[in-house]
C-alpha positions as CSV (number, residue, x, y, z in Angstrom):
1,M,0.0,0.0,0.0
2,T,1.4,3.4,-1.0
3,T,0.9,6.6,0.9
4,A,0.5,10.1,-0.5
5,Y,4.2,10.8,0.3
6,D,5.2,7.7,-1.9
7,V,3.4,9.2,-4.9
8,V,4.6,12.8,-4.6
9,I,8.4,12.7,-4.2
10,R,9.4,16.4,-4.4
11,P,8.4,19.8,-5.8
12,I,10.3,21.0,-8.9
13,I,11.7,24.4,-8.2
14,T,12.7,26.2,-11.4
15,E,12.3,29.7,-12.8
16,R,9.6,28.4,-15.2
17,S,7.7,26.5,-12.5
18,M,7.7,29.4,-10.1
19,A,6.3,31.7,-12.8
20,A,3.4,29.2,-13.2
21,T,2.4,29.5,-9.5
22,A,0.6,32.7,-10.2
23,D,-1.9,30.7,-12.2
24,K,-2.1,28.1,-9.4
25,K,-0.1,25.6,-11.5
26,Y,2.5,23.5,-9.6
27,V,5.1,21.0,-10.7
28,F,6.1,17.9,-8.8
29,E,8.3,14.9,-9.3
30,V,6.1,11.8,-8.8
31,A,6.4,8.1,-8.7
32,R,6.9,6.6,-12.2
33,G,4.0,4.1,-11.7
34,A,1.5,6.7,-10.4
35,N,-1.5,7.7,-12.6
36,K,-3.3,11.0,-12.7
37,Q,-6.0,10.1,-10.2
38,E,-3.4,8.9,-7.7
39,I,-1.4,12.1,-8.1
40,A,-4.5,14.3,-7.7
41,S,-5.6,12.6,-4.6
42,A,-2.1,12.7,-3.1
43,V,-1.7,16.4,-3.7
44,E,-5.2,17.0,-2.2
45,E,-4.3,15.0,0.9
46,I,-0.9,16.4,1.5
47,F,-1.6,20.1,0.9
48,G,-5.4,20.3,1.6
49,V,-6.3,21.9,-1.8
50,K,-8.7,21.0,-4.7
51,V,-7.1,19.8,-7.9
52,A,-8.7,20.7,-11.3
53,S,-6.4,18.8,-13.6
54,V,-3.1,16.8,-13.8
55,N,-0.8,16.5,-16.8
56,T,2.2,14.1,-16.7
57,V,5.4,13.9,-18.6
58,S,7.8,10.9,-18.5
59,M,11.4,12.2,-18.5
60,H,13.6,9.7,-20.3
61,A,17.2,8.9,-19.4
62,K,19.9,11.0,-21.2
63,P,23.3,9.6,-22.0
64,K,26.1,11.0,-19.9
65,R,29.8,10.3,-19.5
66,M,30.9,9.3,-16.0
67,G,34.6,10.2,-15.6
68,A,37.2,9.1,-18.1
69,G,34.8,8.1,-21.0
70,R,32.8,5.6,-19.1
71,P,29.3,5.5,-20.5
72,G,26.3,6.1,-18.2
73,S,23.0,7.8,-18.1
74,T,20.7,10.0,-16.0
75,R,17.8,8.4,-14.3
76,Q,14.2,8.1,-15.7
77,W,11.6,10.0,-13.7
78,K,8.0,11.4,-14.0
79,K,6.9,15.0,-13.8
80,A,3.4,16.1,-13.0
81,Y,1.9,19.5,-13.7
82,V,-1.0,20.1,-11.2
83,Q,-3.6,22.8,-11.8
84,L,-5.7,23.8,-8.8
85,T,-9.3,25.1,-9.0
86,Q,-9.9,28.8,-8.9
87,D,-11.6,28.6,-5.5
88,S,-8.9,26.5,-3.9
89,K,-6.3,28.0,-1.6
90,T,-2.6,28.2,-2.7
91,I,0.1,25.9,-1.6
92,E,2.1,27.8,1.1
93,F,5.3,25.8,0.4
94,F,5.8,27.9,-2.8
95,E,4.8,31.3,-1.4
96,G,8.2,32.6,-0.3
97,M,10.0,31.4,-3.4
98,V,8.5,33.7,-6.0
């Protein structure tokens, strides 16, 4: 059984994602096996907000060199764009970062 904290791993803090917080749109790294309904319920449970929609993107591994020419790659992960409803409160975690 997974908890809400197993679904939502961490927030993505970038300049582009912070600009979207004005429209109540937040970006999170989520578990690769999580679907949109699980992500929406996890965000609602953790932050106490109402979710309008969820869009997901699977970020594929990129090839990288590790040291003296040894091949390697970055890890695969999943990103979720969460749009809150207009009457929902904002997520206070992101308030001081903009």
